[in-house]
VOGU-3710 file (C-alpha; in Angstrom, 3 decimals, decimal comma):
1> msnerpkrdt> 20,863/-15,959/-24,125  22,999/-13,685/-22,025  23,644/-14,457/-18,378  23,992/-10,773/-17,577  21,103/-9,321/-15,651  20,200/-5,658/-15,913  21,618/-3,639/-13,040  19,126/-2,329/-10,541  19,249/0,777/-8,454  19,523/0,033/-4,773
11> msieeatisn> 16,539/0,802/-2,618  15,941/1,290/1,065  14,118/-1,263/3,167  11,169/1,144/3,245  11,075/1,344/-0,562  11,337/-2,438/-0,847  8,545/-2,870/1,690  6,281/-0,408/-0,115  7,078/-2,042/-3,452  6,179/-5,459/-2,042
21> mweiaaivev> 2,999/-4,017/-0,530  1,837/-2,680/-3,926  2,663/-5,978/-5,624  0,707/-7,939/-3,023  -2,204/-5,484/-3,276  -2,246/-5,979/-7,053  -2,288/-9,765/-6,655  -5,148/-9,500/-4,153  -7,118/-7,316/-6,570  -6,615/-9,789/-9,435
31> leqkglctkq> -7,666/-12,733/-7,268  -10,789/-10,875/-6,159  -11,654/-9,645/-9,675  -11,377/-13,188/-11,012  -13,687/-14,386/-8,244  -11,100/-16,750/-6,766  -11,325/-15,268/-3,276  -12,298/-12,153/-1,368  -10,133/-9,721/0,563  -11,765/-11,075/3,700
41> dlfdivtefr> -10,662/-14,633/2,745  -7,072/-13,444/2,376  -7,242/-11,444/5,599  -8,473/-14,568/7,430  -5,616/-16,651/5,992  -3,001/-14,057/6,982  -4,524/-13,867/10,464  -4,260/-17,662/10,762  -0,617/-17,606/9,572  0,178/-14,967/12,193
51> rknpraripe> -1,538/-17,038/14,874  0,549/-20,091/13,939  3,782/-18,051/13,745  3,698/-15,625/16,685  7,374/-14,607/16,278  6,512/-13,195/12,856  3,492/-11,330/14,195  3,200/-7,672/13,329  1,192/-5,492/15,701  -2,373/-5,407/14,451
61> tafpepcllt> -2,293/-1,615/14,488  0,591/-1,476/12,012  -1,644/-1,815/8,965  -5,364/-1,195/8,577  -7,494/-4,200/7,821  -8,137/-4,050/4,054  -11,603/-5,498/4,437  -12,650/-2,526/6,589  -12,169/0,019/3,827  -15,390/1,424/2,461
71> dtengiiddi> -16,278/1,261/-1,207  -15,595/4,993/-1,386  -12,111/4,564/0,126  -11,338/1,669/-2,214  -12,512/3,762/-5,176  -10,279/6,669/-4,161  -7,292/4,341/-3,732  -7,935/2,822/-7,159  -8,170/6,312/-8,693  -4,917/7,417/-7,047
81> lellnknglt> -3,087/4,284/-8,218  -4,438/4,777/-11,739  -3,191/8,380/-11,784  0,242/7,415/-10,457  0,572/4,692/-13,096  -0,881/6,870/-15,874  1,747/9,531/-15,179  4,579/6,985/-15,026  5,711/7,790/-11,496  8,188/5,422/-9,898
91> shqsmnller> 7,474/3,999/-6,455  9,914/6,523/-4,977  8,268/9,449/-6,782  4,834/8,193/-5,755  5,878/7,972/-2,104  7,325/11,494/-2,191  4,156/12,840/-3,764  1,908/11,100/-1,244  4,087/12,296/1,654  3,752/15,867/0,357
101> lggiiemgqr> -0,007/15,382/0,092  -0,068/14,111/3,684  1,774/17,266/4,756  -0,758/19,436/2,950  -3,626/17,591/4,660  -1,951/17,962/8,069  -1,471/21,685/7,450  -5,152/21,971/6,539  -6,096/20,267/9,805  -3,912/22,696/11,780
111> vakgtth> -5,389/25,689/10,009  -8,886/24,385/10,661  -8,052/24,049/14,367  -6,509/27,526/14,417  -2,960/26,321/15,162  -0,107/26,332/12,658  2,739/25,131/14,912
//
């Protein structure tokens, strides 16, 4: 067995954070699908950890509470993730695509309001 590990491309802290977020989201989904816990259970545990470790606390507005997503929103997220995986996009490519989509949505909002600048 070789001791050499495959070389990895470097990634920014943002890419690493997003990558970790997707991995955690996948673990949460598996735990919920297997009936071991609910998203609300995990949210409660994280909230308790943050209460016990205030220095590590992230502002509550930084991330939406996963348990507040509607079934429709969860379905759309699942569909988007399935499409990204089906098409073999990397996390970086996925982020770029979603950022472009966000820009398109913002432009649509501006057009709807009658302002484009």
